[in-house]
PASEBA-1860 file (N, C-alpha, C; in nm, 3 decimals):
! residues 227
1> XXXXXXXX> 2.933/2.917/2.828/3.005/2.973/2.945/2.987/2.876/3.062 ~ 2.867/2.815/3.076/2.842/2.723/3.190/2.933/2.597/3.178 ~ 2.948/2.548/3.052/3.035/2.432/3.032/3.173/2.465/3.066 ~ 3.224/2.587/3.027/3.360/2.627/3.055/3.377/2.637/3.209 ~ 3.273/2.687/3.280/3.287/2.707/3.426/3.293/2.570/3.495 ~ 3.217/2.472/3.446/3.223/2.338/3.505/3.356/2.274/3.481 ~ 3.414/2.297/3.361/3.543/2.236/3.327/3.650/2.296/3.413 ~ 3.643/2.431/3.436/3.743/2.498/3.519/3.739/2.447/3.665
9> XXXXXXXX> 3.613/2.424/3.713/3.601/2.377/3.851/3.658/2.241/3.867 ~ 3.632/2.154/3.767/3.680/2.015/3.770/3.832/2.012/3.772 ~ 3.890/2.102/3.696/4.037/2.110/3.689/4.090/2.161/3.829 ~ 4.030/2.262/3.880/4.071/2.320/4.006/4.068/2.225/4.120 ~ 3.977/2.130/4.115/3.962/2.028/4.217/4.086/1.941/4.230 ~ 4.161/1.925/4.117/4.284/1.842/4.118/4.398/1.905/4.189 ~ 4.382/2.042/4.208/4.491/2.113/4.275/4.457/2.125/4.421 ~ 4.554/2.104/4.508/4.530/2.118/4.648/4.533/2.262/4.688
17> XXXXXXXX> 4.424/2.303/4.752/4.403/2.447/4.786/4.522/2.501/4.867 ~ 4.578/2.608/4.817/4.688/2.672/4.891/4.824/2.606/4.878 ~ 4.830/2.491/4.813/4.960/2.419/4.804/5.055/2.487/4.708 ~ 5.183/2.489/4.744/5.286/2.544/4.656/5.363/2.427/4.606 ~ 5.378/2.416/4.472/5.437/2.299/4.407/5.576/2.330/4.360 ~ 5.667/2.227/4.359/5.795/2.242/4.292/5.774/2.268/4.143 ~ 5.863/2.336/4.080/5.849/2.373/3.937/5.814/2.259/3.847 ~ 5.886/2.147/3.854/5.860/2.036/3.765/5.721/1.978/3.787
25> XXXXXXXX> 5.680/1.968/3.914/5.545/1.919/3.943/5.437/2.016/3.895 ~ 5.463/2.143/3.909/5.367/2.244/3.868/5.348/2.239/3.717 ~ 5.459/2.224/3.642/5.446/2.215/3.492/5.370/2.089/3.453 ~ 5.397/1.981/3.521/5.326/1.855/3.487/5.175/1.874/3.512 ~ 5.142/1.940/3.622/5.001/1.966/3.655/4.940/2.064/3.556 ~ 5.012/2.159/3.508/4.962/2.259/3.413/4.918/2.182/3.284 ~ 5.008/2.091/3.242/4.982/2.012/3.121/4.863/1.923/3.142 ~ 4.860/1.857/3.258/4.753/1.760/3.289/4.616/1.825/3.301
33> XXXXXXXX> 4.618/1.944/3.365/4.490/2.012/3.395/4.442/2.115/3.292 ~ 4.505/2.120/3.178/4.463/2.212/3.078/4.317/2.182/3.033 ~ 4.223/2.273/3.062/4.083/2.248/3.032/4.040/2.280/2.887 ~ 4.134/2.348/2.814/4.102/2.389/2.681/4.108/2.271/2.582 ~ 4.028/2.289/2.473/4.029/2.186/2.371/4.141/2.210/2.266 ~ 4.204/2.326/2.279/4.312/2.357/2.188/4.454/2.348/2.260 ~ 4.552/2.359/2.183/4.688/2.354/2.239/4.725/2.489/2.306 ~ 4.689/2.492/2.434/4.701/2.621/2.509/4.844/2.654/2.540
41> XXXXXXXX> 4.870/2.783/2.559/5.003/2.826/2.600/5.012/2.806/2.755 ~ 5.137/2.785/2.795/5.169/2.774/2.940/5.239/2.906/2.975 ~ 5.184/2.975/3.073/5.232/3.110/3.111/5.290/3.115/3.247 ~ 5.393/3.192/3.261/5.454/3.211/3.396/5.431/3.356/3.437 ~ 5.390/3.377/3.561/5.360/3.503/3.618/5.446/3.523/3.740 ~ 5.542/3.614/3.738/5.634/3.629/3.853/5.621/3.774/3.906 ~ 5.593/3.775/4.040/5.580/3.907/4.108/5.720/3.935/4.167 ~ 5.772/4.051/4.133/5.905/4.093/4.175/5.900/4.199/4.286
49> XXXXXXXX> 6.002/4.207/4.363/6.015/4.302/4.470/6.087/4.431/4.418 ~ 6.034/4.480/4.304/6.098/4.601/4.245/5.995/4.710/4.237 ~ 6.047/4.832/4.211/5.961/4.947/4.187/5.982/4.992/4.041 ~ 5.889/4.951/3.953/5.907/4.974/3.808/5.924/5.125/3.773 ~ 5.889/5.215/3.870/5.899/5.359/3.847/6.051/5.400/3.847 ~ 6.131/5.318/3.916/6.273/5.348/3.920/6.340/5.294/3.799 ~ 6.422/5.376/3.730/6.483/5.338/3.599/6.562/5.209/3.612 ~ 6.632/5.189/3.723/6.724/5.072/3.729/6.646/4.947/3.771
57> XXXXXXXX> 6.518/4.960/3.806/6.435/4.852/3.843/6.322/4.818/3.749 ~ 6.323/4.891/3.639/6.225/4.866/3.532/6.271/4.752/3.442 ~ 6.260/4.631/3.488/6.312/4.510/3.428/6.259/4.496/3.283 ~ 6.355/4.482/3.192/6.318/4.459/3.053/6.435/4.382/2.986 ~ 6.413/4.267/2.935/6.523/4.190/2.874/6.467/4.088/2.773 ~ 6.555/4.011/2.718/6.517/3.908/2.616/6.580/3.778/2.664 ~ 6.518/3.668/2.621/6.571/3.534/2.653/6.540/3.443/2.528 ~ 6.632/3.358/2.499/6.614/3.261/2.392/6.566/3.129/2.454
65> XXXXXXXX> 6.441/3.097/2.426/6.384/2.974/2.478/6.434/2.855/2.392 ~ 6.494/2.756/2.451/6.554/2.647/2.372/6.454/2.572/2.280 ~ 6.329/2.568/2.321/6.227/2.497/2.237/6.127/2.596/2.178 ~ 6.159/2.722/2.182/6.072/2.825/2.121/5.945/2.839/2.202 ~ 5.850/2.914/2.146/5.726/2.938/2.217/5.608/2.852/2.163 ~ 5.634/2.788/2.048/5.525/2.712/1.983/5.438/2.798/1.896 ~ 5.467/2.931/1.891/5.390/3.019/1.800/5.470/3.053/1.681 ~ 5.395/3.068/1.567/5.458/3.114/1.441/5.478/3.265/1.454
73> XXXXXXXX> 5.602/3.305/1.451/5.640/3.443/1.468/5.663/3.511/1.328 ~ 5.586/3.617/1.306/5.605/3.690/1.177/5.692/3.805/1.204 ~ 5.806/3.810/1.127/5.912/3.909/1.147/5.911/4.009/1.027 ~ 5.909/4.134/1.056/5.926/4.235/0.952/6.061/4.300/0.975 ~ 6.126/4.334/0.862/6.256/4.401/0.869/6.254/4.530/0.790 ~ 6.286/4.638/0.865/6.294/4.770/0.801/6.440/4.812/0.792 ~ 6.496/4.805/0.668/6.638/4.823/0.653/6.672/4.864/0.511 ~ 6.795/4.912/0.485/6.835/4.946/0.353/6.827/4.824/0.257
81> XXXXXXXX> 6.809/4.851/0.127/6.792/4.749/0.028/6.909/4.650/0.031 ~ 7.028/4.697/0.067/7.145/4.613/0.073/7.129/4.497/0.173 ~ 7.044/4.514/0.268/7.021/4.414/0.372/6.904/4.319/0.346 ~ 6.827/4.348/0.242/6.701/4.273/0.218/6.725/4.131/0.184 ~ 6.824/4.099/0.103/6.842/3.954/0.062/6.879/3.868/0.178 ~ 6.967/3.922/0.267/7.009/3.849/0.386/6.893/3.830/0.484 ~ 6.809/3.931/0.500/6.693/3.922/0.590/6.594/3.820/0.536 ~ 6.570/3.816/0.406/6.472/3.720/0.349/6.533/3.577/0.364
89> XXXXXXXX> 6.661/3.562/0.345/6.723/3.429/0.360/6.714/3.380/0.506 ~ 6.717/3.475/0.599/6.709/3.440/0.742/6.560/3.409/0.784 ~ 6.467/3.435/0.696/6.329/3.399/0.722/6.238/3.514/0.751 ~ 6.280/3.632/0.722/6.185/3.749/0.746/6.062/3.733/0.658 ~ 5.951/3.769/0.714/5.820/3.753/0.642/5.793/3.883/0.557 ~ 5.838/3.997/0.608/5.822/4.124/0.540/5.960/4.199/0.542 ~ 6.000/4.245/0.429/6.128/4.315/0.420/6.100/4.443/0.332 ~ 6.141/4.557/0.383/6.113/4.679/0.300/6.193/4.798/0.344
97> XXXXXXXX> 6.179/4.898/0.266/6.241/5.031/0.286/6.133/5.134/0.295 ~ 6.131/5.225/0.199/6.022/5.325/0.194/5.888/5.266/0.172 ~ 5.884/5.149/0.099/5.752/5.084/0.077/5.693/5.026/0.205 ~ 5.786/4.996/0.303/5.733/4.944/0.430/5.663/5.057/0.507 ~ 5.714/5.180/0.497/5.653/5.291/0.560/5.512/5.320/0.511 ~ 5.494/5.292/0.382/5.360/5.307/0.323/5.262/5.208/0.386 ~ 5.308/5.091/0.422/5.220/4.996/0.493/5.185/5.050/0.632 ~ 5.283/5.111/0.702/5.255/5.171/0.828/5.155/5.286/0.820
105> XXXXXXXX> 5.170/5.366/0.713/5.079/5.473/0.688/4.934/5.425/0.682 ~ 4.917/5.302/0.630/4.782/5.240/0.617/4.747/5.162/0.744 ~ 4.838/5.162/0.844/4.824/5.086/0.966/4.812/4.937/0.938 ~ 4.883/4.891/0.841/4.892/4.751/0.814/5.006/4.686/0.894 ~ 4.965/4.618/0.997/5.066/4.557/1.093/5.054/4.404/1.083 ~ 5.107/4.349/0.975/5.098/4.209/0.953/5.223/4.140/1.000 ~ 5.267/4.167/1.123/5.387/4.114/1.178/5.379/4.114/1.329 ~ 5.463/4.031/1.396/5.465/4.023/1.540/5.589/4.092/1.599
113> XXXXXXXX> 5.696/4.099/1.517/5.817/4.158/1.563/5.877/4.244/1.449 ~ 5.923/4.361/1.484/5.976/4.451/1.382/6.125/4.471/1.413 ~ 6.209/4.441/1.321/6.352/4.458/1.333/6.394/4.581/1.243 ~ 6.474/4.672/1.294/6.522/4.783/1.215/6.669/4.808/1.245 ~ 6.737/4.864/1.139/6.871/4.902/1.164/6.883/5.034/1.236 ~ 6.989/5.061/1.312/7.001/5.185/1.392/6.978/5.312/1.308 ~ 7.031/5.315/1.188/7.018/5.437/1.102/6.878/5.455/1.054 ~ 6.790/5.354/1.054/6.656/5.366/1.009/6.557/5.396/1.122
121> XXXXXXXX> 6.602/5.394/1.247/6.515/5.417/1.360/6.452/5.558/1.357 ~ 6.523/5.668/1.320/6.459/5.797/1.315/6.335/5.798/1.224 ~ 6.334/5.719/1.120/6.224/5.714/1.026/6.097/5.658/1.087 ~ 6.114/5.585/1.203/6.000/5.526/1.262/5.940/5.615/1.375 ~ 6.004/5.728/1.400/5.959/5.816/1.506/5.817/5.856/1.490 ~ 5.768/5.890/1.375/5.631/5.937/1.351/5.532/5.826/1.372 ~ 5.579/5.698/1.386/5.487/5.582/1.400/5.487/5.530/1.544 ~ 5.551/5.607/1.633/5.565/5.560/1.775/5.428/5.533/1.836
129> XXXXXXXX> 5.328/5.618/1.809/5.198/5.596/1.868/5.122/5.478/1.812 ~ 5.166/5.436/1.688/5.108/5.316/1.627/5.171/5.193/1.680 ~ 5.301/5.194/1.685/5.382/5.079/1.717/5.404/5.058/1.869 ~ 5.426/5.163/1.941/5.457/5.160/2.083/5.360/5.084/2.170 ~ 5.228/5.125/2.167/5.127/5.061/2.251/5.107/4.911/2.220 ~ 5.145/4.868/2.101/5.132/4.728/2.056/5.262/4.651/2.084 ~ 5.363/4.713/2.143/5.484/4.645/2.171/5.566/4.615/2.050 ~ 5.547/4.686/1.940/5.611/4.660/1.811/5.727/4.752/1.777
137> XXXXXXXX> 5.745/4.854/1.860/5.858/4.949/1.833/5.993/4.883/1.859 ~ 6.080/4.883/1.761/6.212/4.820/1.782/6.284/4.889/1.897 ~ 6.359/4.807/1.970/6.432/4.855/2.092/6.564/4.780/2.103 ~ 6.670/4.850/2.131/6.800/4.787/2.149/6.797/4.679/2.257 ~ 6.723/4.700/2.367/6.721/4.606/2.475/6.655/4.473/2.436 ~ 6.567/4.478/2.331/6.502/4.356/2.290/6.574/4.293/2.173 ~ 6.680/4.360/2.129/6.760/4.304/2.017/6.696/4.328/1.886 ~ 6.593/4.420/1.880/6.526/4.442/1.751/6.578/4.568/1.680
145> XXXXXXXX> 6.669/4.641/1.747/6.742/4.743/1.675/6.881/4.681/1.655 ~ 6.914/4.646/1.534/7.034/4.567/1.510/7.099/4.599/1.375 ~ 7.226/4.607/1.376/7.301/4.628/1.248/7.296/4.503/1.168 ~ 7.298/4.389/1.230/7.288/4.261/1.162/7.145/4.215/1.168 ~ 7.064/4.257/1.072/6.921/4.223/1.073/6.898/4.073/1.049 ~ 6.988/4.010/0.975/6.971/3.862/0.951/6.976/3.786/1.078 ~ 7.081/3.821/1.160/7.097/3.753/1.288/6.980/3.776/1.383 ~ 6.930/3.899/1.384/6.816/3.939/1.466/6.690/3.860/1.426
153> XXXXXXXX> 6.676/3.845/1.298/6.559/3.772/1.240/6.571/3.624/1.278 ~ 6.686/3.565/1.263/6.706/3.424/1.295/6.675/3.399/1.443 ~ 6.720/3.489/1.533/6.696/3.471/1.677/6.549/3.484/1.708 ~ 6.482/3.579/1.643/6.335/3.595/1.670/6.258/3.471/1.620 ~ 6.299/3.418/1.510/6.230/3.301/1.460/6.257/3.174/1.540 ~ 6.376/3.171/1.604/6.414/3.056/1.685/6.357/3.053/1.821 ~ 6.297/3.161/1.868/6.231/3.158/1.998/6.290/3.262/2.097 ~ 6.357/3.364/2.044/6.397/3.473/2.133/6.280/3.564/2.162
161> XXXXXXXX> 6.254/3.582/2.289/6.134/3.658/2.327/6.174/3.770/2.426 ~ 6.096/3.871/2.429/6.113/3.979/2.522/6.022/3.971/2.637 ~ 6.070/4.003/2.756/5.977/4.013/2.873/6.009/4.147/2.943 ~ 5.909/4.199/3.016/5.926/4.323/3.093/5.829/4.326/3.208 ~ 5.869/4.395/3.311/5.785/4.414/3.429/5.675/4.510/3.402 ~ 5.556/4.481/3.449/5.439/4.581/3.428/5.432/4.672/3.549 ~ 5.331/4.758/3.547/5.317/4.858/3.657/5.297/4.794/3.789 ~ 5.245/4.673/3.793/5.224/4.601/3.923/5.345/4.521/3.966
169> XXXXXXXX> 5.456/4.543/3.902/5.578/4.471/3.930/5.571/4.320/3.900 ~ 5.492/4.286/3.801/5.479/4.145/3.762/5.530/4.125/3.613 ~ 5.602/4.013/3.600/5.650/3.975/3.464/5.563/3.858/3.423 ~ 5.511/3.872/3.297/5.428/3.766/3.237/5.500/3.714/3.115 ~ 5.506/3.577/3.100/5.572/3.525/2.979/5.515/3.387/2.947 ~ 5.480/3.368/2.820/5.438/3.238/2.772/5.570/3.156/2.738 ~ 5.583/3.043/2.801/5.708/2.969/2.785/5.691/2.841/2.699 ~ 5.577/2.833/2.630/5.557/2.720/2.537/5.411/2.677/2.537
177> XXXXXXXX> 5.390/2.567/2.473/5.254/2.508/2.460/5.236/2.382/2.544 ~ 5.116/2.347/2.575/5.087/2.227/2.648/5.145/2.106/2.576 ~ 5.140/2.102/2.444/5.193/1.992/2.366/5.344/1.969/2.380 ~ 5.417/2.063/2.429/5.557/2.053/2.450/5.590/1.942/2.550 ~ 5.498/1.922/2.651/5.522/1.829/2.758/5.604/1.895/2.866 ~ 5.602/1.837/2.984/5.666/1.901/3.104/5.815/1.918/3.091 ~ 5.883/1.826/3.027/6.030/1.832/3.019/6.078/1.957/2.936 ~ 6.022/1.972/2.818/6.060/2.082/2.733/6.020/2.213/2.797
185> XXXXXXXX> 5.902/2.215/2.861/5.860/2.333/2.928/5.954/2.372/3.045 ~ 6.008/2.267/3.107/6.102/2.292/3.222/6.230/2.353/3.163 ~ 6.273/2.310/3.045/6.395/2.365/2.991/6.374/2.515/2.956 ~ 6.260/2.547/2.901/6.227/2.687/2.870/6.214/2.770/2.998 ~ 6.149/2.713/3.100/6.135/2.783/3.225/6.266/2.812/3.288 ~ 6.359/2.716/3.287/6.492/2.736/3.342/6.564/2.850/3.277 ~ 6.557/2.854/3.140/6.622/2.959/3.065/6.566/3.097/3.110 ~ 6.433/3.100/3.120/6.369/3.229/3.158/6.411/3.269/3.299
193> XXXXXXXX> 6.404/3.178/3.396/6.443/3.214/3.531/6.587/3.252/3.547 ~ 6.674/3.187/3.473/6.817/3.221/3.474/6.836/3.362/3.421 ~ 6.762/3.394/3.311/6.767/3.529/3.257/6.715/3.633/3.355 ~ 6.600/3.602/3.414/6.538/3.694/3.505/6.627/3.722/3.625 ~ 6.690/3.617/3.680/6.777/3.632/3.794/6.899/3.725/3.759 ~ 6.946/3.713/3.635/7.063/3.790/3.590/7.027/3.939/3.579 ~ 6.898/3.969/3.578/6.855/4.110/3.567/6.828/4.173/3.703 ~ 6.857/4.106/3.808/6.837/4.162/3.944/6.913/4.291/3.962
201> XXXXXXXX> 6.847/4.401/3.995/6.914/4.529/4.014/7.001/4.522/4.140 ~ 7.117/4.588/4.131/7.204/4.591/4.249/7.142/4.670/4.363 ~ 7.042/4.755/4.334/6.977/4.835/4.442/6.881/4.759/4.518 ~ 6.846/4.635/4.477/6.750/4.553/4.550/6.816/4.482/4.663 ~ 6.786/4.513/4.784/6.848/4.454/4.898/6.755/4.342/4.962 ~ 6.624/4.355/4.935/6.532/4.259/4.992/6.505/4.145/4.892 ~ 6.386/4.085/4.905/6.351/3.972/4.816/6.326/4.024/4.670 ~ 6.391/3.959/4.574/6.377/3.994/4.435/6.255/3.926/4.377
209> XXXXXXXX> 6.252/3.796/4.378/6.138/3.715/4.326/6.050/3.685/4.446 ~ 5.930/3.743/4.446/5.838/3.722/4.559/5.751/3.598/4.541 ~ 5.676/3.593/4.427/5.588/3.478/4.404/5.592/3.440/4.260 ~ 5.567/3.311/4.237/5.563/3.253/4.097/5.433/3.176/4.085 ~ 5.364/3.199/3.972/5.244/3.123/3.943/5.253/3.078/3.797 ~ 5.198/2.960/3.773/5.181/2.905/3.640/5.033/2.889/3.603 ~ 5.005/2.900/3.478/4.868/2.872/3.432/4.870/2.843/3.283 ~ 4.772/2.771/3.235/4.750/2.759/3.088/4.658/2.872/3.053
217> XXXXXXXX> 4.632/2.885/2.924/4.552/2.999/2.875/4.419/3.011/2.944 ~ 4.352/2.897/2.974/4.221/2.900/3.031/4.217/2.822/3.165 ~ 4.331/2.783/3.214/4.341/2.698/3.336/4.357/2.785/3.463 ~ 4.343/2.719/3.574/4.363/2.788/3.705/4.516/2.813/3.736 ~ 4.537/2.905/3.825/4.672/2.935/3.867/4.731/2.827/3.952 ~ 4.857/2.798/3.935/4.927/2.695/4.018/5.047/2.770/4.082 ~ 5.048/2.767/4.215/5.157/2.834/4.285/5.283/2.748/4.280 ~ 5.396/2.815/4.258/5.523/2.746/4.240/5.621/2.789/4.351
225> XXX> 5.697/2.689/4.395/5.800/2.718/4.497/5.901/2.815/4.446 ~ 5.942/2.909/4.532/6.044/3.008/4.489/6.177/2.971/4.544 ~ 6.261/2.905/4.461/6.389/2.861/4.510/6.498/2.952/4.452
END
């Protein structure tokens, strides 16, 4: 712990106290100042001027990051047998029908994203308490309730991710890995911010995006200009 603390302080010294950086410079600093010995994720934290308790301000959407997230995404598909071959061809790691429900009965959650067809969603109702808190319950807004499960699987594997505002009105999203380099991270960041801006509720008359911060998994926060 002491070594980690010293490393963190050394990194923090490279950042000017209180300075707000342009996005490109902030991303370059995040890559340069990553104190971890592993390929850390680069995370964006955006504080919004919304009230998540209001239905129209409870921001939730998906975005396809052009360079993916750098993580291996395990996709499970719950669909009729007629859809299984297409789902497997699209790269689904787990494909099932009634046998998949038996895995859920055992609380075997060997996947990161669950895709289901609309007609199969009622069968997942009894597992809401298992899947919901883990963010695994399929949802139309995230594109995981889909008639075309092959397309949904392909998008998930290619880097389509969901983001949503939390109770503190903050959106958190990993936009890639340090190994991507600043340019690819900038591409991913632009896609995310374009998507986030498109979700601005019409009822918001004041500032929509209040503050932006970047950080690596174990690195210090870097303040980013809000343009």
